[in-house]
C-alpha positions in Angstrom: 2.3 10.8 -11.1 1.6 10.8 -14.8 -1.6 12.1 -16.3 -3.6 9.7 -18.4 -6.4 10.8 -20.7 -7.6 7.6 -22.2 -7.9 3.9 -21.4 -5.7 3.1 -24.4 -2.9 5.2 -23.1 -3.1 3.5 -19.7 -3.3 0.0 -21.2 -0.3 0.5 -23.4 1.8 1.9 -20.5 0.9 -1.2 -18.5 2.1 -3.4 -21.3 5.3 -1.5 -21.8 6.1 -1.4 -18.1 5.5 -5.2 -17.7 7.0 -6.1 -21.1 3.8 -7.9 -22.1 3.0 -8.4 -25.8 -0.4 -7.7 -27.2 -0.7 -11.4 -27.9 -0.1 -12.4 -24.3 -2.4 -9.7 -23.0 -5.1 -10.8 -25.4 -4.8 -14.4 -24.0 -5.3 -13.1 -20.4 -8.4 -11.2 -21.5 -9.5 -14.1 -23.7 -9.9 -11.8 -26.7 -8.2 -11.6 -30.0 -5.2 -9.3 -30.6 -7.3 -6.9 -32.8 -9.4 -6.2 -29.7 -6.4 -5.2 -27.7 -5.2 -3.0 -30.6 -8.6 -1.3 -30.8 -8.6 -0.6 -27.0 -5.1 0.9 -27.2 -6.0 3.1 -30.2 -9.2 4.1 -28.3 -11.3 2.9 -31.2 -13.5 0.9 -28.8 -14.1 0.9 -25.0 -13.9 -2.1 -22.7 -17.2 -3.7 -21.9 -18.2 -3.8 -18.2 -17.1 -7.4 -17.8 -13.7 -6.6 -19.3 -13.4 -3.6 -17.0 -13.6 -6.1 -14.1 -11.1 -8.4 -15.7 -8.7 -5.5 -16.2 -8.8 -4.8 -12.4 -7.8 -8.5 -11.7 -5.3 -8.7 -14.5 -3.5 -5.4 -14.1 -4.2 -4.6 -10.4 -4.8 -1.0 -11.5 -7.5 0.6 -9.2 -11.0 0.2 -10.5 -11.7 3.9 -10.2 -8.8 4.7 -12.6 -10.1 2.3 -15.2 -13.7 3.6 -14.7 -12.6 7.2 -15.2 -10.7 6.5 -18.4 -13.0 3.9 -20.0 -15.8 6.3 -20.8 -17.1 8.1 -23.9 -16.0 11.3 -22.2 -13.1 10.2 -20.1 -12.0 11.9 -16.8 -8.2 12.6 -17.1 -6.6 10.9 -14.1 -3.1 11.0 -12.6 -1.6 7.6 -11.8 1.6 6.2 -10.4 2.3 2.6 -11.3 5.0 2.2 -8.7 2.8 3.4 -5.8 -0.5 2.1 -7.2 -2.0 5.5 -6.4 -4.1 7.9 -8.3 -5.6 11.5 -8.1 -7.8 13.7 -10.2 -5.5 16.7 -10.2 -1.9 17.8 -9.7 -2.9 19.7 -6.6 -4.2 16.5 -4.9 -1.1 14.4 -5.9 0.8 15.5 -2.8 0.5 13.7 0.5 -1.7 15.5 3.1 0.0 17.2 6.0 0.2 14.8 9.0 -1.1 17.5 11.2 -4.2 17.7 9.0 -4.5 13.9 9.1 -4.5 14.0 12.9 -7.2 16.7 13.0 -9.4 14.4 10.8 -8.5 11.1 12.5 -12.0 10.5 13.9 -13.4 10.2 10.3 -14.5 6.6 9.6 -16.1 4.6 6.9 -17.9 1.3 6.7 -15.7 0.4 3.7 -12.9 -0.4 6.1 -12.8 -3.5 8.3 -10.4 -5.9 10.0 -8.6 -8.4 7.6 -10.7 -11.6 7.8 -10.6 -13.6 4.6 -7.9 -15.4 2.6 -8.9 -13.2 -0.4 -8.1 -10.1 1.8 -4.6 -11.4 2.4 -4.0 -12.3 -1.2 -4.9 -8.8 -2.3 -2.6 -7.4 0.4 0.4 -9.6 -0.6 -0.1 -8.7 -4.2 0.1 -5.0 -3.3 3.1 -5.4 -1.0 5.1 -6.7 -3.9 4.9 -3.2 -5.4 7.5 -2.3 -2.7 10.8 -2.8 -4.6 12.6 -4.4 -1.6 10.0 -7.1 -1.0 11.0 -9.8 -3.4 9.6 -12.7 -1.3 6.1 -12.4 0.1 5.6 -13.1 3.8 3.5 -16.1 4.8 -0.3 -15.7 4.9 -0.2 -17.3 8.4 1.9 -14.5 9.7 -0.6 -11.9 8.7 -3.4 -14.1 10.3 -1.4 -14.1 13.6 -0.9 -10.3 13.4 -4.6 -9.9 12.9 -5.4 -12.0 16.0 -3.0 -9.9 18.1 -3.6 -6.5 16.6 -7.0 -6.5 14.9 -7.4 -2.7 15.1 -4.2 -2.1 13.0 -4.6 -4.9 10.5 -7.3 -3.6 8.3 -8.4 -3.6 4.6 -10.3 -1.0 2.7 -12.5 -1.3 -0.3 -13.8 1.3 -2.7 -17.5 2.2 -3.3 -17.8 -0.6 -5.9 -16.3 -3.2 -3.5 -12.8 -3.4 -5.0 -9.6 -3.5 -2.9 -8.4 0.0 -2.2 -5.8 -0.2 0.6 -4.6 -1.8 3.8 -2.4 -1.6 6.8 -0.5 -4.5 8.3 1.3 -4.1 11.6 3.3 -6.7 13.6 3.6 -6.7 17.5 7.3 -7.5 17.7 9.3 -8.4 20.7 12.1 -6.0 21.4 14.7 -8.8 20.8 13.2 -9.5 17.3 13.0 -5.9 16.4 16.7 -5.3 17.4 17.7 -8.1 15.0 15.9 -6.2 12.2 17.6 -3.0 13.5 21.1 -4.5 13.3 20.2 -6.3 10.1 20.6 -9.9 11.3 16.9 -10.6 10.6 14.9 -9.8 7.5 11.2 -9.1 7.4 10.7 -12.1 5.1 12.1 -14.4 7.8 9.8 -13.2 10.6 7.7 -15.9 12.2 5.0 -16.1 14.9 7.6 -16.6 17.6 8.8 -13.0 17.0 5.3 -11.7 18.0 4.1 -10.8 21.5 0.7 -10.2 23.0 0.9 -6.5 23.8 -1.6 -7.0 26.6 1.0 -9.0 28.5 4.1 -7.0 27.7 5.6 -3.6 28.7 8.4 -3.5 26.1 7.5 -4.2 22.5 7.6 -2.6 19.1 4.6 -1.8 16.9 6.1 -2.6 13.5 4.5 -1.3 10.3 5.0 -4.0 7.7 3.1 -2.1 5.0 0.5 0.6 4.6 -1.0 1.4 1.3 -4.0 3.4 -0.1 -4.9 4.0 -3.7 -5.7 7.7 -3.2 -5.3 10.3 -0.5 -9.0 10.1 0.5 -8.6 6.4 1.3 -5.3 7.2 3.1 -7.3 9.4 5.5 -9.4 6.5 6.6 -6.5 4.1 7.1 -4.4 6.7 8.8 -7.3 7.6 11.1 -7.7 4.0 12.2 -4.0 3.8 13.0 -3.8 7.2 14.8 -6.9 6.4 17.0 -5.3 3.2 18.1 -2.0 5.0 19.0 -3.8 7.8 20.8 -5.7 5.2 23.0 -2.5 3.4 24.0 -1.7 4.1 27.7 2.1 3.8 27.2 3.1 6.5 24.7 6.8 5.6 25.1 6.3 2.4 23.0 8.3 2.3 19.8 6.8 2.2 16.4 9.0 1.3 13.4 8.9 0.3 9.8 11.0 -0.5 6.8 10.2 1.0 3.4 11.6 2.1 0.0 8.6 4.3 -0.9 9.8 7.8 -1.4 6.5 9.3 -0.2 6.8 7.5 3.1 10.0 9.4 3.7 8.0 12.6 4.0 5.4 11.0 6.3 8.0 9.7 8.7 9.8 13.1 8.8 6.5 14.7 9.7 5.7 12.3 12.6 9.2 12.9 14.0 10.6 9.4 13.5 14.3 9.0 12.8 16.1 7.1 10.2 18.0 4.1 11.8 19.7 3.1 8.6 19.4 3.4 4.9 20.7 1.3 2.1 22.0 3.3 -0.8 23.4 0.2 -2.5 19.8 -1.1 -2.7 18.7 2.1 -4.4 21.4 1.8 -7.0 20.7 -1.8 -7.6 16.9 -1.5 -8.1 17.0 2.1 -9.5 14.4 3.1 -6.9 13.5 6.7 -6.1 14.5 6.3 -2.5 16.9 4.0 -0.6 15.6 1.3 1.6 15.2 2.9 5.1 14.3 1.7 8.6 12.5 4.3 10.6 11.6 4.4 14.3 10.0 6.8 16.8 7.8 6.8 19.9 4.1 7.1 19.9 4.4 10.1 22.1 6.3 12.1 19.4 3.4 11.6 16.9 1.0 13.6 19.1 3.4 16.5 19.9 
């Protein structure tokens, strides 16, 4: 993560990363170019309505913007690739999974089952931060997953009501998962026919399509929701799996004793990502050892 000390520094970094001119950004905010220039030079702060617009335009977490857009700013660490922030270097690192398991009964009313089209739009926008996801999955697929696995398909909001994270899991048939495993089926080509009702099946795979949280505190709540569901499953030999190119997920999957089925180094070289695209799998039983 990189430390930002002002809203101007953050805004300029956003423009540079996305190759957006001051003129184009001014058009998105419906302001003149001089206003963008003043913001970037920290000569003036954004007004509250422009703070809200900045969340929508940049998809930077509201708390990051709020921390930096203040007369006395709160220096904040932020990673544009992960859409994640922290207030100190010490809290940058992922929490130990054993600690997460010890806190899995913590809950919050800021987390609920995915239920609105706007929820899905926020989630799809966030999933596109994953380098390997170049084509978003269909909204209807997420709706079907919610109907079959409501406990694992959740969305989280911050204290101000802005999107903060989510988890999306698919109940895959063993046949469909094996096609992903041998790389004859891509995630983007999954359909409802690849799903099963786990209440009627003994062999299936709980497939993690995407998990994201904008800070470690919010990760606790999402992880807790997932872990509680896994702990209550009667059959602990069920497989869980997931495909990701996030370098931080590599550490998590190692800690929960999942194994790497395959990894794509050519992908890493092509997209200059910090980690190769990897498929992980493990059993629910191993998580709680």
